[in-house]
C-alpha positions as CSV (number, residue, x, y, z in Angstrom):
1,M,80.7,100.9,101.6
2,T,79.3,103.4,103.7
3,A,76.9,105.9,102.4
4,L,77.2,109.5,102.4
5,P,75.6,112.4,101.0
6,P,76.9,113.9,97.3
7,L,80.3,116.3,98.2
8,R,77.5,118.9,96.2
9,E,75.2,118.8,99.1
10,V,77.8,119.1,102.3
11,I,78.8,122.1,101.2
12,A,75.9,123.8,100.2
13,A,75.0,122.7,103.6
14,H,77.4,123.6,105.7
15,G,77.9,126.7,103.5
16,L,81.3,125.9,102.5
17,S,83.1,127.6,99.4
18,A,87.2,127.6,98.6
19,S,89.3,129.7,99.9
20,K,91.6,131.6,97.6
21,A,93.7,133.1,100.2
22,L,94.1,129.4,101.8
23,G,95.0,128.2,98.0
24,Q,91.4,125.8,98.1
25,N,89.9,124.2,95.4
26,F,87.7,121.7,96.0
27,L,87.4,117.9,93.5
28,L,83.7,116.4,94.1
29,D,83.9,114.1,91.3
30,E,84.3,110.8,94.2
31,Q,85.1,108.6,91.6
32,L,88.2,110.4,91.0
33,L,88.7,111.1,94.9
34,A,88.6,106.7,94.8
35,R,91.8,106.6,92.4
36,I,93.7,108.9,93.6
37,A,93.3,107.1,96.9
38,A,93.7,104.1,94.9
39,I,97.3,104.9,93.5
40,A,98.7,105.3,97.8
41,G,98.5,101.4,97.0
42,D,96.8,98.9,100.3
43,L,95.4,101.0,103.0
44,Q,93.1,98.7,104.8
45,D,93.8,99.5,108.8
46,H,96.9,101.7,107.7
47,A,98.0,105.3,109.3
48,V,97.3,107.8,106.5
49,L,98.0,111.4,107.0
50,E,95.9,114.2,105.4
51,I,96.5,117.9,104.7
52,G,93.9,120.5,103.9
53,P,91.5,117.8,103.6
54,G,88.6,120.6,103.4
55,P,85.1,119.5,103.1
56,G,86.2,115.7,103.5
57,G,86.5,114.2,99.6
58,L,89.7,112.8,99.6
59,T,88.8,112.2,103.4
60,R,86.2,109.7,103.0
61,A,87.5,108.1,99.7
62,A,90.5,106.6,102.0
63,L,88.0,106.5,105.2
64,R,86.0,104.1,102.6
65,A,89.8,102.5,101.4
66,G,89.9,101.4,104.6
67,A,92.6,104.0,107.0
68,R,92.8,105.0,109.7
69,V,93.2,108.9,108.7
70,T,94.0,111.4,110.9
71,A,93.6,114.7,109.0
72,I,94.9,118.6,109.7
73,E,92.8,121.6,108.5
74,M,93.5,125.4,109.4
75,D,89.7,126.2,107.9
76,R,88.0,126.6,111.0
77,R,84.6,126.2,108.4
78,C,85.6,123.0,107.7
79,L,85.4,121.3,111.3
80,P,81.4,120.5,111.2
81,A,81.2,118.7,107.9
82,L,84.6,116.6,109.2
83,A,82.6,116.3,112.7
84,Q,79.8,113.9,110.0
85,L,82.1,112.5,108.2
86,G,83.5,111.2,111.4
87,E,80.5,110.2,112.5
88,A,79.8,107.8,109.9
89,F,83.5,106.1,110.3
90,P,83.7,105.9,113.9
91,G,86.7,105.5,115.1
92,K,88.4,105.6,111.8
93,L,88.9,110.0,111.5
94,Q,91.3,112.6,114.0
95,V,90.7,115.8,112.8
96,V,92.8,118.5,114.4
97,E,93.2,121.6,113.6
98,G,96.1,123.8,113.2
99,D,98.6,124.7,110.7
100,A,100.5,121.9,109.1
101,T,103.9,123.3,108.6
102,Q,104.1,124.3,112.3
103,I,103.1,120.5,113.6
104,D,105.4,117.6,113.7
105,H,104.2,115.7,111.7
106,D,106.0,112.2,112.9
107,A,105.0,112.6,116.9
108,L,101.3,114.1,115.6
109,M,101.0,110.4,114.2
110,G,103.3,107.6,116.3
111,E,103.3,105.3,114.3
112,P,104.3,105.1,110.4
113,Y,102.3,106.7,108.3
114,A,100.9,107.5,104.7
115,I,100.4,110.7,103.3
116,L,97.1,111.3,101.0
117,A,96.6,115.6,100.4
118,N,95.2,117.6,97.8
119,L,98.1,120.3,98.8
120,P,96.9,123.9,99.2
121,Y,98.8,125.4,96.3
122,N,100.3,127.7,98.9
123,V,102.1,125.3,100.8
124,G,102.5,121.9,98.5
125,T,106.2,123.0,97.9
126,P,107.8,123.6,101.6
127,L,105.7,120.4,103.0
128,F,106.6,118.8,99.9
129,T,110.7,119.7,100.8
130,G,109.9,119.2,105.0
131,W,109.0,116.0,104.0
132,L,112.0,114.8,101.7
133,G,114.5,116.5,104.4
134,G,116.4,115.6,107.5
135,E,119.4,112.7,108.6
136,S,117.2,110.5,110.0
137,W,115.9,108.3,106.5
138,P,114.3,105.9,105.7
139,P,111.3,108.6,107.0
140,R,108.4,107.6,109.5
141,W,106.3,107.9,105.9
142,Q,106.4,105.2,103.8
143,S,105.0,106.7,101.2
144,L,103.3,110.5,99.6
145,T,100.3,110.6,97.3
146,L,100.5,115.0,96.6
147,M,98.0,116.7,94.8
148,F,99.9,119.5,93.1
149,Q,100.0,121.8,90.1
150,Q,101.0,120.3,86.9
151,E,104.0,122.8,86.1
152,V,106.0,121.3,89.5
153,A,104.6,117.8,89.4
154,Q,106.7,117.9,86.3
155,R,109.8,119.5,88.3
156,I,109.6,117.0,91.2
157,V,110.4,113.5,88.3
158,A,111.9,115.6,85.9
159,E,115.0,114.5,84.4
160,P,119.0,116.1,84.1
161,D,118.9,118.5,80.4
162,T,115.2,119.3,80.3
163,D,113.9,122.5,81.8
164,A,112.1,121.3,84.0
165,Y,114.6,119.3,85.8
166,G,116.3,121.9,88.8
167,R,116.6,121.1,92.9
168,L,113.2,119.7,93.4
169,A,113.9,116.8,91.5
170,V,117.4,116.2,93.0
171,L,115.8,115.9,96.1
172,A,113.2,113.9,95.8
173,Q,115.4,111.4,93.5
174,W,118.6,110.7,95.2
175,R,117.0,108.5,98.3
176,S,113.4,108.0,96.9
177,T,112.0,107.8,94.1
178,A,109.1,109.7,92.8
179,K,106.8,109.3,89.6
180,L,103.8,111.2,88.1
181,A,100.7,109.2,88.4
182,L,97.7,110.9,87.7
183,K,97.2,114.3,85.6
184,V,94.1,115.7,86.8
185,H,92.3,118.6,84.1
186,R,91.8,121.6,86.0
187,S,87.9,121.3,85.5
188,A,87.7,118.5,88.1
189,F,88.0,121.2,90.7
190,T,85.3,123.8,92.5
191,P,86.8,126.1,91.4
192,P,88.3,125.7,88.5
193,P,92.3,126.5,89.0
194,K,93.9,128.3,86.4
195,V,96.2,125.8,85.9
196,M,96.2,121.4,84.9
197,S,97.3,119.7,88.3
198,A,98.9,116.3,88.8
199,I,99.8,113.4,90.8
200,V,102.8,112.6,92.3
201,H,103.0,109.6,94.6
202,V,106.7,109.3,96.2
203,V,108.0,106.1,97.8
204,P,111.2,106.2,100.2
205,T,114.3,104.6,98.8
206,E,118.2,103.5,100.4
207,Q,119.6,106.8,101.6
208,P,123.4,106.5,99.2
209,D,126.4,106.0,102.1
210,G,127.7,109.2,102.9
211,V,125.7,111.6,102.4
212,S,124.5,113.9,104.4
213,A,120.8,115.7,103.6
214,R,122.5,119.2,104.9
215,V,124.9,119.0,102.6
216,L,122.5,118.0,99.6
217,E,120.5,120.8,100.1
218,R,123.4,123.9,100.5
219,L,124.8,122.3,97.1
220,T,122.0,122.0,95.2
221,A,120.5,125.7,96.3
222,A,123.7,126.9,95.4
223,A,124.1,125.3,92.2
224,F,120.6,126.1,91.3
225,G,120.4,129.2,92.6
226,Q,122.4,131.2,88.9
227,R,120.8,127.8,87.1
228,R,122.0,129.8,83.7
229,K,125.1,129.6,84.8
230,M,129.0,127.1,85.0
231,L,129.0,126.3,88.0
232,R,132.2,127.0,88.7
233,Q,130.9,130.4,88.9
234,S,127.4,129.6,90.8
235,L,129.8,127.0,93.4
236,K,132.2,129.3,93.8
237,G,130.4,130.5,97.0
238,L,130.2,127.2,98.9
239,P,133.3,126.8,100.6
240,G,134.9,123.1,99.6
241,G,132.4,123.6,95.9
242,L,135.1,124.1,93.0
243,A,137.7,121.1,95.1
244,A,134.1,119.3,95.2
245,L,133.6,119.2,90.6
246,E,137.7,118.2,91.4
247,E,137.3,115.4,93.3
248,V,134.9,114.1,91.3
249,G,135.9,114.8,88.1
250,I,133.2,117.3,87.2
251,D,133.5,120.3,84.1
252,P,132.9,123.2,85.5
253,Q,132.4,124.5,83.0
254,R,128.7,122.5,83.1
255,R,125.6,123.9,84.0
256,A,123.6,122.5,87.1
257,E,120.5,120.5,85.1
258,T,123.1,118.3,83.0
259,L,124.3,116.6,86.0
260,S,122.7,114.1,87.5
261,V,121.3,113.4,90.9
262,T,124.3,110.5,90.7
263,E,126.2,113.1,89.9
264,F,124.6,115.4,92.7
265,V,125.0,112.9,94.9
266,A,129.1,111.5,94.7
267,M,129.8,116.3,95.2
268,A,127.8,115.7,98.4
269,R,129.4,113.1,99.2
270,A,133.0,114.9,98.7
271,L,131.3,117.4,100.8
272,T,130.4,115.9,103.5
273,K,133.9,114.3,103.5
């Protein structure tokens, strides 16, 4: 294992502090970081994309696991610390300065890859839904191992007829498997956030036949946009929505949170036709 200074020393040496504006909270416990990297599976000589590495805690865990890491960081203050980490792992770390929401990740990586990230809270959900979207499937990414606020993580893995179940659960589960792999106490971070966090692990599965991802996205947006209303009300503005309900045999008096992922897929298939 490559000998590196403790992360606290790295932060002090480079005068770093977590930026509230960038949604940063640093993880410094290297045993915990190694556990998070291990959730992604065998990383030996695998390509890994990391978003928002900050001072490089999770980055060093992935590198120690044998990964080839490409890290996107928009906070220029962190670049010198990441450059030093790259020197400790020659040829294994590429750092790209920029906004991860504005970069084509597939083009950047150029090969199948895993995504591993302690996502900044303010961009976590948009990035996640972007990775889950698109008509092309399976995706170039092979797995997602991501830190979220615990509330968001629970929404991703939620089951029907629960308070947490909604659009995010359907989009995450209709053509992939999602599990809550690890809960992380707020005290593990510097500075401690106001909320608890959790790691979600997602692996793509086979896409159901005859279903457009764009149609499913529009369907779930309409259905959960007025989640306390009956489907006959929430879907009346979606072209073909009420006819799809009838075709699939779903009671229009039901509410969106009572529908299973399979039922949403069946409706999206009817709408796609």
